[in-house]
N, C-alpha and C positions, 0 to 999 in steps of 0.2 A: 577372690571370686566367691568364696563361700559367704562372705559378709554381704555381698550384693544379693545373692540368692536369699539369704536369711531375711534381709530387709524387705524385699518384695513379698516373700511368702508371709511374713509377719503382718505387713500392711493389708494384704489381701484377706487373710484370715480374720483380721480385726475390722475390716470394712472401712479403713481410713486412708486418707491421702498421705503422700510423701511430699516434703517441701522441695526436694531436689533429688537428683540421681545419687544413690547411696554409695559413693565411692568413685573410683576412676573408671571411665568408660572403657570397656574391653577394647584391646588394640585392633581386633579384626573379628570377623564373623565366627571363625573357629573358636576363639575365646568366648564370644557371646553365647555360642551353643553349649559350651562347657558350663557357663552360669545357668543356662536354661535346664540342662540335665540335672544339675545340683538341686535346682528348685523343684523339678518334677519329682525327684526322689523324696523330697520333703512333703510334697502335697498329698494329703490323705484321700486320694481318689485315684482312679485308673484312667489312662489315656485311651480315648475311643476314636480319636481322629486328629487331624491337623488342619489349621487354617493356612492358606497360602497368601502372602502379601507381595506386591510388586515393589522392587527397589529401583528408583529413578537412576538413570545412567551415571549422573554426577555423584551419586552416593554409594556406588559399588566399590568394593575393595579388591584386593589382588586375587581373591577367589573367582571373581568374574560372575558370581551368582547374581542373576537378575530378579530373583525372588527370595523369600524367606519363609520359614515355617514357625508355627506356634501351636502348642498342644490344646486340644479340646478334651475336657474331662467329662466323665460319665454323668456326674450330678449337675453339670451345667449344660447338658443336652436336653432340649425339650422337643417333643413331637406334638404337632398341632394339626388338627383336622378341621379347624374353624373356630370361631370365637376369639376372645382376646387372651393373650398370654402375657404374663408379667416377667420382666427380667431386671437385673440389677446393674447399675453403673455406680462408679465411685464418686460421691460428692466431693468436690474440690480437686478431683483428679481429671482424667480424660474419659469422655463417654461419647460413643457414636454408634450408629447402626450402618450395616452394609448389606445390600441385596447380594445374595450368593446363589450360585448353582453348586450343589453339593453332590459329590460322587461317593457311592458306597461300593467298595470292592466286594466282588462275589467269589473271589478265589485269591489265594496267596500269591503275591508277586515273588519271582525268584530272588532269593536272598543274595545271590552272588552277582546279580546284574546291577551295575552302578551307573550305567549310561542308558538313557532312554530318548528316543525320538517321539514326537507327538503321535506319529502313526503307530508306533509300537505300544504306546500308552493306551491308545484307543482300542487295541486288541485285547487288553486285560478285561475279563468279564466284570462289568460294573453296572450299577443302576444310578440314574440321575434324579435328583430331587430339587425342589425349590427350597430356599432357606434364607435365613437372616443371621449374620454374625453380630454378636454383641462385642464391639471393640471398646474395651474399657481397661484402664490402668489406674493405680493409685498415683501415678506421676502425670501431672497435667501436661507437661512438655514432652511427653514420650515421642510423639511423631516429629516434633521440631528437632530433637536431639539425634534422630536418625536410626537406621536399621540395626546397628549394634546394640542400641538401647532397647529397641522394640523386641529384638530376639531375646535379650536378657530377661524381659518381663513377660514370658509366656506369649510372645508375639503380639502383645496388646490385645489378647483375647480374654473375654469373660463369659463366653457361652455361645451356643448355637441353637437356633430354632429351626426345625425342619418341617416342611409341609409335604405336599403331594409329590408322587413320583411323576417324572416326565418319560413316557414310554419311548423305547427305541432311539435313544439319544445319538447313537453313532450313525444313524441314518439321517439325522437332521443336520442342516447347516447351522453354524453359529448365528448367522443372520436371522434365523427363524425364532431365536430365543431372545425375547425382549421383555423389559420390565420397567416399572416406574416406582419411585419412592416418595412418600408423603410424610411430613411431620406435622402433627396437629392440623391436619387437613390442608397443609400448604405443600404444593409441589416443589420438591427439592432436588430431584434427580431423575434422569431418564437414560436408559442404555440397554445393555444386555450382554450376551456372551461375547459379542465382538468388541466390547469395551476392554476385555482382558487382552493384554498384549499377547499375540499368538493364539488366542482363543482357549477354550476349555482344554483341548488336548495338550497344549504347551504347559499349562498349569499342572495338569495331571502328570506329565512327564517329569517336571521338576520335582514334584512331591515324591514320586517313585525313586528318582535318582538320589536326591539329598537324603531321604530316609534310609536308603540302603547304605550310603556312605557314612552315615552316623551310627551304623550298627543297629538300626531300628527298621528293618525292611517291613513294608506294608503287608498286612494280612487280610484275609477274608473278614468282612465286617467293619474294617476301618473306614472312616469317613474323611473326605477331602473337601474342604470349603475352598473353591477355586480362586476366589478374589472378588473384590468389590465390582459389581456390575453396573452401578449407577453413580458411584462416588462414595466418599466417606462423609457421613452426615451427622454432625454434632447433635447430641440429645441430652436433656437434663431430666432428673427425676421429676415425675409428674407429666411428662410429655408422652405423646402417643405416636407410634410409627405404624405405617401401613405400606406394604410392598405388594404391588399388583404384578403378577407374572402372566403376561398376556396369553390367554388360552389354557393356563395351567393352575389357576387359583391365586389366592392372596394370603398374606400373613399379616396379622394385626397384633401389635404388642404395646404394652404400657411400661415405661421406664420407672423404676423405683430406686431408692437410695440403697446402696450396699449396706448390709448389716453384718455384725460379727458372726463368724462360723462357729458352730458348736465345737467346744474344745475336745469332745470325745473323738474316738477314731471312727470316722464315717466313710471309711474306704469302701468303694462299691465292689 
């Protein structure tokens, strides 16, 4: 497991692609999260949140988890109030953008609570924002190889762009939250909160439960990117993404090629 974590961390820090999965694929999600934890411990930054990804029924293991988590790091979080933001994807690896509805906890979740219903999750004080996940990995085949591989490499996350807040989200229906994604001016996806299986509250409930079971209970200030709201849209360096969140603003970003990270300690 340590060799897998070492390989992914090394490739990410050097901004390079990997030719294949670096070892044997973990036997289940529990083992994959162990790889992820080893990689998090090596990464010279702090976790500020988690991306949630959906697992198709045919790809689930004995855990029964219908979703997965990947870390979002402080230096890969960008806040935008307009204008164009730049983000990095791995040339020769996997690169995509996802429209996201992002929750920020405004209070600590109870550390001992490991099971959550969507209704209970909605009662946790939180603020909703528009956002865009940078889904990128040094491994081009990461999504094809499945959730155990995705979990092993930071959940296929390489950043989060956050925009404006959406007021009073718990008073809104998921159907009222809609958005559209464009790549280089071409319409590539349309959807919203109802695209997420079970909706925002179900994604939030999973993040609360799985985090507590991992011994990483969510705390005030933590961010949860709830899942792709219009699909997973491939993007290459030089291409531009725009996501329009109807009635709540837009996010516009330019993809650039990943570059080596500074070898010094840039822990936030």
